C-alpha positions as MATLAB code, in Angstrom:
seq = 'MQVDRPKAADLGVQIGDAAEALRLLVGGDQVTNYNEGGEQYEVHLRARAENRGTEAALAALTVPSSRLGSVALDNVADFTPGSAPSDINRLARQRQVTVFCGLLPTASQAAGPGRDPRRSSTRSRAATTIVGRFSGRSRELGRAAQNFLLAFVLSLVFMYLILAAQFESWLHPITILLSLPLTLPFALLSILIFGQSLNIFSALGLLVLFGVVKKNSILQIDHANQLKERGLSTHDAVVQASRDRLRPILMTTFAFVAGMIPLIVSRGIGAGTNHAIGFVIFGGQSLALLLTLLVTPVAYSLFDDASKIKLFGRSKAARPEVRALQPAEVQPRTGTA';
ca = [
     -26.327  -27.607  -28.489;
     -29.421  -25.662  -27.401;
     -31.855  -27.316  -24.982;
     -35.541  -26.860  -25.720;
     -36.694  -26.062  -22.190;
     -40.484  -26.326  -22.710;
     -40.105  -29.727  -24.421;
     -37.675  -30.932  -21.740;
     -40.192  -29.930  -19.059;
     -42.945  -31.874  -20.818;
     -40.749  -34.991  -20.971;
     -39.633  -34.621  -17.335;
     -35.964  -33.956  -18.136;
     -34.025  -31.664  -15.835;
     -31.438  -29.345  -17.413;
     -28.932  -30.256  -14.741;
     -29.324  -33.981  -15.455;
     -28.689  -33.422  -19.179;
     -25.607  -31.299  -18.434;
     -24.252  -33.908  -16.019;
     -24.742  -36.693  -18.577;
     -22.851  -34.711  -21.209;
     -20.070  -33.887  -18.747;
     -19.632  -37.556  -17.860;
     -19.711  -38.579  -21.524;
     -17.205  -36.020  -22.803;
     -15.104  -35.017  -19.793;
     -15.347  -38.166  -17.724;
     -15.211  -38.570  -13.961;
     -13.136  -40.418  -11.371;
     -14.762  -43.718  -10.440;
     -12.137  -45.494   -8.308;
      -8.453  -45.759   -7.360;
      -5.973  -48.405   -8.482;
      -3.152  -49.521   -6.192;
       0.000  -51.188   -7.523;
       3.509  -51.392   -6.108;
       2.745  -48.949   -3.293;
       1.501  -46.326   -5.746;
      -2.086  -45.153   -6.114;
      -3.585  -44.179   -9.462;
      -6.880  -42.463  -10.178;
      -9.237  -44.221  -12.601;
     -11.364  -41.923  -14.778;
     -14.230  -43.120  -16.948;
     -15.631  -41.499  -20.125;
     -16.949  -42.524  -23.524;
     -14.685  -43.546  -26.364;
     -13.606  -40.987  -28.927;
     -15.919  -42.358  -31.634;
     -18.848  -42.192  -29.201;
     -18.295  -38.589  -28.112;
     -16.759  -36.827  -31.106;
     -19.715  -36.675  -33.536;
     -23.156  -35.104  -33.498;
     -24.839  -38.474  -33.986;
     -23.071  -39.944  -30.963;
     -24.138  -37.020  -28.767;
     -27.700  -37.169  -30.071;
     -27.982  -40.852  -29.134;
     -27.013  -40.169  -25.520;
     -29.835  -41.030  -23.120;
     -30.668  -38.743  -20.233;
     -32.847  -39.557  -17.201;
     -36.491  -38.575  -17.252;
     -38.934  -38.488  -14.358;
     -41.828  -39.515  -16.641;
     -40.358  -41.890  -19.241;
     -37.316  -43.258  -17.394;
     -34.843  -42.153  -20.056;
     -35.019  -40.328  -23.374;
     -32.552  -39.588  -26.141;
     -30.843  -36.239  -25.976;
     -31.971  -35.253  -29.486;
     -35.563  -35.258  -28.224;
     -34.935  -32.296  -25.923;
     -32.047  -30.475  -27.646;
     -31.198  -28.980  -31.013;
     -27.682  -29.457  -32.400;
     -26.217  -26.537  -34.346;
     -22.516  -25.949  -35.070;
     -20.965  -23.150  -32.986;
     -18.279  -22.275  -30.494;
     -18.437  -21.823  -26.718;
     -15.973  -21.613  -23.807;
     -14.931  -24.879  -22.245;
     -15.571  -23.453  -18.771;
     -17.027  -20.222  -17.386;
     -15.460  -18.572  -14.350;
     -17.379  -16.003  -12.348;
     -16.431  -13.294   -9.865;
     -19.101  -11.379   -7.935;
     -21.769  -13.098  -10.085;
     -20.173  -11.804  -13.299;
     -18.182  -13.633  -15.932;
     -14.449  -13.421  -15.427;
     -11.593  -13.802  -17.888;
      -8.078  -13.896  -16.436;
      -5.180  -12.691  -18.587;
      -1.719  -13.788  -17.478;
       1.424  -11.957  -18.516;
       5.068  -11.709  -17.535;
       7.607   -8.898  -17.262;
      10.865   -8.442  -19.087;
      14.008   -8.766  -16.921;
      14.568   -4.988  -16.912;
      10.899   -3.913  -16.754;
       9.101   -2.549  -13.709;
       5.705   -3.723  -12.624;
       4.599   -0.122  -12.040;
       5.347    1.028  -15.608;
       4.555    0.015  -19.149;
       1.655    0.537  -21.534;
      -0.294   -2.377  -20.090;
      -0.343   -0.975  -16.576;
      -4.019    0.027  -16.832;
      -6.168   -2.963  -17.852;
      -8.988   -0.667  -18.966;
      -6.959    0.653  -21.917;
      -7.412   -2.527  -23.925;
     -11.078   -2.868  -22.951;
     -11.947    0.599  -24.248;
     -10.888   -0.447  -27.753;
     -13.359   -3.324  -27.893;
     -16.987   -3.087  -28.980;
     -18.293   -4.056  -25.562;
     -16.266   -1.431  -23.715;
     -19.237   -0.406  -21.588;
     -19.696   -3.922  -20.200;
     -16.040   -4.754  -19.524;
     -14.478   -3.859  -16.197;
     -10.735   -4.420  -15.755;
      -8.996   -4.918  -12.434;
      -5.761   -6.448  -11.223;
      -5.356   -9.735   -9.397;
      -2.551  -11.655   -7.814;
       0.748   -9.860   -7.249;
      -0.355   -6.707   -9.073;
      -3.385   -6.336   -6.809;
      -1.270   -6.829   -3.705;
       1.138   -4.165   -4.977;
      -1.714   -1.662   -5.235;
      -2.938   -2.529   -1.754;
       0.568   -2.127   -0.348;
       0.815    1.358   -1.875;
      -2.497    2.412   -0.314;
      -1.551    0.971    3.069;
       1.798    2.755    2.944;
       0.120    6.117    2.363;
      -2.141    5.447    5.335;
       0.844    4.443    7.476;
       2.719    7.567    6.382;
      -0.139    9.875    7.403;
      -0.661    8.088   10.723;
       3.065    8.230   11.482;
       3.034   12.016   11.059;
       0.023   12.336   13.359;
       1.513   10.120   16.057;
       4.906   11.824   15.845;
       3.272   15.199   16.260;
       1.257   14.071   19.297;
       4.245   12.440   20.977;
       6.477   15.469   20.386;
       3.749   17.807   21.623;
       3.529   15.828   24.854;
       7.310   15.689   25.199;
       7.956   19.409   24.657;
       4.641   20.541   26.204;
       4.080   22.750   23.179;
       2.005   22.677   20.000;
       4.570   24.768   18.104;
       7.898   22.970   18.551;
       6.685   19.676   16.948;
       5.904   21.617   13.765;
       9.476   22.938   13.734;
      10.822   19.406   14.091;
       8.556   17.855   11.457;
       9.436   20.515    8.876;
      12.607   18.577    8.141;
      10.643   15.542    6.904;
       9.226   17.068    3.678;
      12.752   18.224    2.817;
      14.008   14.649    3.100;
      11.502   13.197    0.625;
      12.992   14.828   -2.544;
      16.484   13.671   -1.618;
      15.252   10.110   -1.053;
      13.575   10.073   -4.472;
      16.704   11.600   -6.025;
      18.843    8.841   -4.542;
      16.501    6.250   -6.098;
      17.065    7.832   -9.513;
      20.823    8.175   -9.039;
      21.371    4.558   -8.026;
      18.879    3.158  -10.550;
      16.427    1.706   -8.041;
      12.632    1.522   -8.170;
       9.969    2.769   -5.795;
       8.529   -0.327   -4.117;
       7.411   -1.489   -0.701;
      10.989   -2.015    0.505;
      12.169    1.451   -0.522;
       9.043    2.830    1.183;
      10.078    1.093    4.409;
      13.524    2.619    4.044;
      11.869    6.016    3.658;
      10.054    5.591    6.972;
      13.333    4.674    8.673;
      14.931    7.753    7.099;
      12.209    9.961    8.570;
      12.973    8.680   12.055;
      16.692    9.462   11.777;
      16.155   12.965   10.390;
      13.589   13.732   13.081;
      16.054   12.680   15.745;
      18.573   15.321   14.612;
      15.979   18.080   14.910;
      14.977   16.907   18.382;
      18.569   17.178   19.577;
      18.861   20.768   18.359;
      15.520   22.074   19.599;
      15.642   20.357   22.983;
      19.078   21.833   23.722;
      17.969   25.275   22.481;
      15.020   25.213   24.898;
      17.346   24.357   27.766;
      19.643   27.267   26.896;
      16.689   29.665   26.705;
      15.614   28.603   30.190;
      19.082   29.607   31.407;
      18.540   33.141   30.170;
      19.991   33.157   26.651;
      18.201   34.924   23.828;
      16.634   32.976   20.991;
      19.445   33.790   18.561;
      22.214   32.910   21.013;
      20.426   29.742   22.110;
      19.991   28.541   18.520;
      23.611   29.210   17.602;
      24.959   27.577   20.767;
      22.655   24.545   20.406;
      23.759   24.043   16.787;
      27.413   24.095   17.861;
      26.930   21.748   20.823;
      24.819   19.206   18.926;
      26.781   19.211   15.659;
      29.246   16.515   16.775;
      26.644   13.995   18.076;
      24.509   14.523   14.971;
      27.440   13.895   12.640;
      28.589   10.849   14.625;
      25.162    9.174   14.616;
      24.562   10.062   10.964;
      27.907    8.701    9.754;
      27.450    5.541   11.827;
      23.972    5.031   10.422;
      25.088    5.617    6.827;
      28.068    3.290    7.300;
      25.680    0.610    8.539;
      23.936    0.688    5.153;
      27.113   -0.191    3.233;
      26.767   -3.977    3.801;
      23.240   -3.797    2.370;
      24.458   -1.863   -0.657;
      27.356   -4.162   -1.537;
      25.422   -7.392   -0.858;
      25.052   -9.881   -3.712;
      23.098  -13.072   -4.220;
      19.593  -14.097   -3.230;
      17.660  -11.267   -1.595;
      20.146   -8.593   -2.638;
      17.441   -6.615   -4.438;
      15.562   -6.123   -1.176;
      18.736   -4.991    0.570;
      19.561   -2.549   -2.218;
      16.074   -1.015   -2.184;
      16.334   -0.220    1.532;
      20.041    0.590    1.695;
      20.254    3.031   -1.208;
      17.271    5.079   -0.022;
      18.728    5.540    3.457;
      22.313    5.979    2.264;
      21.561    8.577   -0.394;
      18.689   10.341    1.368;
      20.520   10.797    4.664;
      23.755   11.898    3.007;
      22.087   14.492    0.763;
      19.633   15.857    3.345;
      22.094   16.176    6.229;
      23.356   19.677    5.478;
      19.957   21.086    4.568;
      18.216   19.822    7.697;
      20.986   21.218    9.906;
      20.296   24.662    8.446;
      16.510   24.557    8.173;
      15.753   23.469   11.735;
      17.496   26.427   13.486;
      16.043   28.918   11.007;
      12.520   27.531   11.425;
      12.916   27.538   15.214;
      13.909   31.209   15.177;
      11.068   32.167   12.808;
       8.409   30.373   14.822;
       9.723   31.915   18.028;
       9.416   35.382   16.491;
       5.939   34.579   15.178;
       4.786   33.568   18.657;
       5.519   37.120   19.864;
       3.285   38.819   17.297;
       0.571   40.928   18.923;
      -2.947   39.866   18.088;
      -5.789   42.316   18.775;
      -3.492   44.615   20.687;
      -2.260   41.882   23.015;
       0.945   39.904   22.851;
       0.392   36.226   22.146;
       3.471   35.150   24.058;
       3.097   37.258   27.169;
       0.164   37.449   29.509;
      -0.835   40.572   31.439;
       0.597   40.577   34.919;
      -1.764   40.947   37.824;
      -0.191   42.533   40.875;
      -1.765   41.720   44.168;
      -2.192   44.553   46.633;
      -0.188   44.341   49.793;
      -1.876   44.918   53.116;
       0.083   48.159   53.583;
      -1.233   49.490   50.249;
      -4.870   49.170   51.233;
      -6.174   52.636   52.128;
      -8.472   52.789   55.128;
     -11.905   54.204   54.571;
     -12.773   57.499   56.243;
     -16.194   58.655   57.195;
     -18.259   60.314   59.867;
     -20.260   58.447   62.366;
];
C-alpha cells in the first residue's frame, strides 16, 4: 500500500492516523483484562480474518479525517502487490537487522570464518551502505579484550612507579620488569599444551602470574643491593643473593603451583573458568621459573656495568669529589704596607 500524501492532505487525513487504523485492524491491540479463577488474561481486539486478509477489506477500512469525519482508505492510498518487513528496527537513526547464530560445542567464539561480520556484507550489492558490528556477548568480549590491554599497560606503569619509589632508583625496576615479557610466551605455550583458549579468565590468570614472577625478581635484587652496601662487588653480590634467595623462591613457587591443582582437577559447573585460570598459572610459572632465575641476575649485572659507562668524559655513576680546604691549608697573604 502506498499513501498518496497530497490527496491525503487535501482530505484532512493524517498519515499516522491511517497507520494506526491499519495496525489496529491487522495486528490488534489490548483493550481490557479478564479475571477468572484468580488468573488474569489479556483481551486483544482485531478484525476477523475475512475482514483483514483481502485487498477489498483493507480498501473499505475507514480512517479519521479532520474535514470529512471519516473516509475510506482507498481514497487516499493505492494498493499494489509487494513485500515489506513486518517491523523496522533502528539503531543510531539507521535501519538495523540482527542476525543470531550459535556455536558448535567445540568451537571458539574468537575463531571461525564468520568472526568478521563485514565479510558477508562485502559480497552483497549494497556493500557500501552496510556496516557490520557485533552485539550482545560478542560485543562484550571485544570490550573485555580492549579493557584488558588497558589494564595490562597501566599495571606495568604502576609497578614501575612503585618499584622506583621502593628502591629509590629508576634502573632497578627495569631489571625486575624484564622478567615479565619472558613469562608471556610460556603462558601462551601452556594454553596450547593444555588445550585451553585465550579468554578473560585466562587473561586474569596472566595478571596473577606477572605478580608472582615479579616477586621472585624483587627478592633477588633487594638482597643483592644489601650485599653491595656491605662492600661486596657486583658479581659476588649477585651470586650470593641468588644462592640465599633460591630456597624461598622455590618454596613460594611450588606452594603457589600446588594451589592451582584443585582448580585444574575440578569438574562440574564452573570448571571451565577454573581450568582457564589454573592452567595458565600452573604451566606458565612452571616453565618460566628457571629462565627468570637466570635472566634477573644477568640483567642486574649488565645494567650495573652500563651505569658505569663514561659519558662525555665523565663517569655516570661517580660524581667528582670536592675537597674542602682546611684552615691550616689556607696560605696567608703577604704584602708590603
